[in-house]
N, C-alpha and C positions, 0 to 999 in steps of 0.2 A: 869248480868257484863254486858251482852251484850241487854240486856232489859233499863237498865238504861241509856245506851249508844247511844241508839235510843232514850230514851227520852230526851236527854239533844239535841241531834243534831233534834230534830223535834220541841223542844221552841226556840232553835236557828234560826232556819229557821222562823217560824212564826215568828217569832221578826224583821226577813226581812236583818237578815245577808245571804248575797250571798255564802260564801262559804258552809254554812250550808245548805242551799235549794241547795246546785247542791251535796253536801254529802249525806241528803235524797235525793235525785232526785236516786243517783247511788245505793242506799239502795233499793227502791223499786224495781229497774227495773233489780238489779240482783237478790233481794230474799235473803237481808242478814240484819239482824238483825228487814226486815219489810217482811209482807206476799208480795212476789213478785204481782206488781202490775203495769202494764205498764202505764194505761193512767196518774195516781199521780205519775209515775217518770217523763214522761212528763213534767206534769203540774209543778212541781217544777226546771225543766231543765229553763222552758220557765220564769221564775221569777227569777232563777240566770241570765240568759242568758239578762233579761230586765234589769239589773243590771251591764249590761260588765261584767261581771264572762266567762271570754274567754274559757274555757274548757267548761261550759257548750255551752255559743254560736257554739261553736268546735261540741258537741257530739250534741245538737239539729239538726247543718248542717247534719249530717253525716244521721240523721237520717230522714230526708226530702230526700236527698239522696236516700235512698233506701224504702224509704217506710213505716219505723218501728214505728211502734207508732203512726204515722203519715200518712197524706196524703203524696205520693210522689211528690215532687216537686222541681224541678233543680233550678227555679230561686231565690224559698226561701232557698233552702238550699246554695244556691252561696252566698245570704245575710249574712248568718250566719256564714260562712265559711270568709266573709269578714273581718265580725267585728272581728271577733276572730284574722286574720291575722294581721290587722293592729295593734292590741295589743303585736305582736309580736308570736302568735302561731305558732309553727313552723309546727304542723301536718295538720291545718287549712289552713296555708302557701301551703302547700304539695298539699294538697286536692285539694283547689281552683285553682292551677295552674295544677292537673289534669283533673278537671272538662274543664276547659278553654282551656287547649294544644288539648285532645281528643275529642271537641266537634265537631259532623259531620258539616263540611264545615267551621269547623273556621278561622277565618281573620288574616291577617298579626299580627293587633293589639292585638287579643286577645291572639295570641300564644306569642306574644312579651312581653304580660303583665303573662303570665305563667310562660315564662321563667325568669321574673321579680320575681316571688313568688316562684318559684323552687332554685333562687341564694340565699334568705333570708332564707329559710328552710336548704338547702345544709350548709349555713355559720351556721347554728346552729345545726350541726351535726346530722341534720336529714337522715338518709341512704336511705330512698327509690326517696329523692329529689335527692340525690347526685347519686345516679345510674342514673334515670331518664336525669341527665341535663349531664352526662357523656355519655349517648346514643346521646343526642342533639349534642353535638359536635361532635361525631364520626362518627355520619351521616353525618354530615355539610347541613343537609336539612334546619333548622330554623337559625340558625347559624353559622359561621366561623368552617371548619372542622378543628379542635384542638387535634390530638391523643395524644397529651402529658398531655392536660388539662383533656382530657376524662381517661387517666389512672389514675392518680393523684385521680379524681374525685372515678371511680369503685376501685381504691383500699382503698380512706376512707371509703366506704362504707362498701366495702369486711372484711376489718378492724374488724366492726361491728356484723359481722358475717350475713349480707344480701347475699343472696343465688344466686340474680339477680345478683350483682354486680360482684361475685365470679364467675361467668359463665362466664360475658362479660370478665373480667380481662382475662380468661384463652381464648376466642375467640380473644384475640389482640394479646396475645401472639402465638396462634395458625397462626393466619393469617397471623405474621409479622407487622401489622399493627401500626405506632409509636416505635414500640422497634423490635428490631432482633428477627427473628421466632424462637420461644423456645417450641417445642411439649412437654418437659419435667416438664417444668412450666406452659403451659397450662392442662398438664393432672394433676399437682398439684391441681389449680385451680378449675377446672371440679371436680375432687375429692371432696373436700369439698363442690361445691355446691350440688352435688350427693347425698353424705350424709345429706343434709339436705333436700332431697327430690324433687331438683329441676329438672324437666321432660327434660328439654332443656339439660342441664350440663351431666345429666345420658345417655342423647342422644350420645353429644359430647363424653365423655368419653367411651361409646362404640363402637365409630367409630375409638377412638383412640387403641382399645386393639383390634379391629378389621382386623386393617391394620397394626398392631405395631409400630404406632410414638408415642415415647415419652413416651411409656412402652412395655414392652414384649408381643409379641403378643399372646393371649389366647382368643379363639371363646367364650371357656367357660362360661369366666369371663364376654368377648362383648354379649353373649346372656343375661348372668344374668340383667348385665343394662339395655340393651336393653328391655326388659321385663319389668322392673321396671316404665320404659319413657313410653312403650306401654302400661300398665295398667291405668296411668293415662292419658290415652288418644292422646298421641302422635303418629301424624299418619306417621312420617317417619320413630319412632323407632317401631311401628306395622310393616312397608313392611321389615324394615332393620330385625325383628328378624324370618318374615315369610322366607327370603329369607336362613338366617342361618341354620333352621329346617329344610326346603325342600330341600336344596342344600347337605346337608352331609358335607362336608370337614371335616373330622376329627371328628363330632358332629355325634353322634348317628342320622338318620334321621330320623321324624316324620311330615308325610305328614299328617296327621290329623290335629295336632296345628298348622302346617305351612297353611293350607287351613282358617282353625278358625283366624289367624290373616290376613294372604291377605282379607278373605273376611270382616273382620273388616274394614279393611282399604276400602276397594272397595265400601261398603256403605256407606261410607263415601264422596266420587267422586271419589279416586283416580285414575286414568285411568291405570298405570301398576300393580295396585293391582287388577283391574278387569279382566284386561288382566293374568297375572296368575292366577285369582280363577277360571277363565273359562278352560284356559287349566288344571289345576288341577282335574277339574269336568268333564273335555272332554274326560281323558286319564284315568281316575278310576284306578293310579297307587296306591294301598295300599288304597284307599276307592270305597264307590258304587260310578260306573259313573251315572249321571247325565247330560244328554245333553240337558234336558229343561232349567237349569238353567245353564247350561254352554254355551247354544246360547244366551240366556239374561245376561250374563255377555262379551259377545264374543260384541254385539252389542251396549251395555254401551261404552265399551272401543273404539269400532269403531268410533259411534258416538265423541269422543273425541278426534279422529286421530289417533288412534296407529295403526300403518300399518298392523302389524301381524294380530290383531282380524279382521282387514277389506279383508286381504288375506284368514284367515281359517272363515270366513263369505261367502264369495265366494264359497270356496269348498265346504261348508255345499249345500247352494242351487243349485251348479253346478253338484253335482255329488246327490242330493237326498236321503240322508243319514240323517235320524233321522230328518229329516225334509223337506215338500214337496220341489219336485222340482220348482224350479223359474230361470228360464234364465237370466229374466231381472233381479233381482234381484243380480244372480252372477256376472251380467255384469257391474251393478251399484259399488259394492263392491269392484271389482277387479281392478275399474277405479281409485278408491278412493287408493289404495293401488299402482298400478301401480303409477300414480303420485307423489307417494312418494319415489319411486323408488325401490320398493320391485320387485325384480326379476322375482318370481317364478308368479307374481301377472302380470305381464308385460306380460310374455310367455303367460299365460291364456287367457289372455285379446286379444292378437295378433290374436291365433287361433279364439274368439268368434267373431270377426271381420271377419277373413278370411272366416267362416264356417256360419255368418248371424246367429248365434245363441245369443238370446234374443236382438238383435241390427239389423241394416237393415247391409250386406255384403258392405266392406270396405276395399280396398285392399290396398291401400295406409297408412291408418294408422296400416292397420295389421302389413304390410312389418318396419313403423318406430316402432310401439312395438315388433315384436321381434327382430328386429337389438339391439335397449337397452339392452333387456333380454338377447340377446349371448355378449355384450359388458360387461355384468355385472357378465358376466361367465357362465349363461347357456350353454352348449355347445349344446344339442338337439336341440336351437332354430333357430341352423344354417339352419338346414336340410327345415323345415318349412320356413324358411325365400327365401330361395332360390328359393322354390317350388312355392312360392308367385312371388317371384320376375321374372319368368322367363313367367306371365300372364300379366306384367305391361307396359303399353308403356313408351318408354322412359320419355315422360312428365312426367308422374307419377312416375317412379324412382327415376327423379329428386327431383320433391316433396317432397317423401317419406324422400329420404334422408337429406333433407334441414329440414323436421320437427323434423326429428332425430336429428339434429345438435344441432340444436337450442334449444332442449330442455333440461328444468332443474328442478332436485325435486321442487317438492312443499311442505314445512314443515308441517309436521299434527298438529293439536292444541291438546297438553294434559296437564294436569293437575291432 
């Protein structure tokens, strides 16, 4: 039966019927009724597309976009998408819109055209286009911000089971944008999306369970959803899961797994994860201590502006424990952390300046940093500040006080 059907389709295709050519192309591409043959499948797609078969044009565009069976060529992809889109093919309209909108350096005109194609596809019921158009109206960057319109578009896509739109509905309810804030509604939409495997929704749902907003607080459930998102590569979920596992908070503490997730996020460049990875490796609580790796992660976090990592690096180099003593390096890292307001770093920096350790003696700056450390609550700085004050001239003391009064913390760069 299948062989007879294939024969009829092939005969009709050979006679030039575009619908049969498209059907035969799919048979070759999918290996249904014909031996799977990508080259033959693409050849029949091209024959059908040349006769304005919209679905064949869409498939051909998708293959050029992905470089599947043909040379990857964005221009050819856009050309075939446009031919199909002009005939009303919603998938092609959406794909063309996506290609134009997400193109690096897309012009205003290209984005305007993309939105027009999204609107056509959305009007035909394409869930992806409805969701994208909803995001555009919610963000208000390339179209007037209109949360009501965004909500309507998300709802239409969500009703079709679109997980991204369901998550976006949850975001609007959770933030109270366009609708009264309602964490119960947000949780409901996140749950629908999370069940479909949407990583961002899994993370958002986990956050609600962790904090007890809209649902009963349950760290076990939170950890389960964080883990699902983390396993899909969701960076914030990896960090949040590590925090729950490492903190206990009523759950069994698992330092080894916490370290594993911190390290996964750290290797992807997350500054806080790098700091926490370093602290666990440094402490060796429940795991083998590894100061070499701890120092590597402290350095990475410090370079990203994490004040605590900068302070800890300074201490390592200052004390010469597990690393060669290096006063200049210690002075450098204390200075970076002190500039962000770390009281302990300010105290240590003041002492180094007072004694010429890793730098030239500078009693004015030493007084300034010790005064700032004292003001931040480090009481032991007072004794050292007073000792330095006794050695300063009235002019130098006035300069030190002015420097302390004018100082403002410098924000660190994190990411």
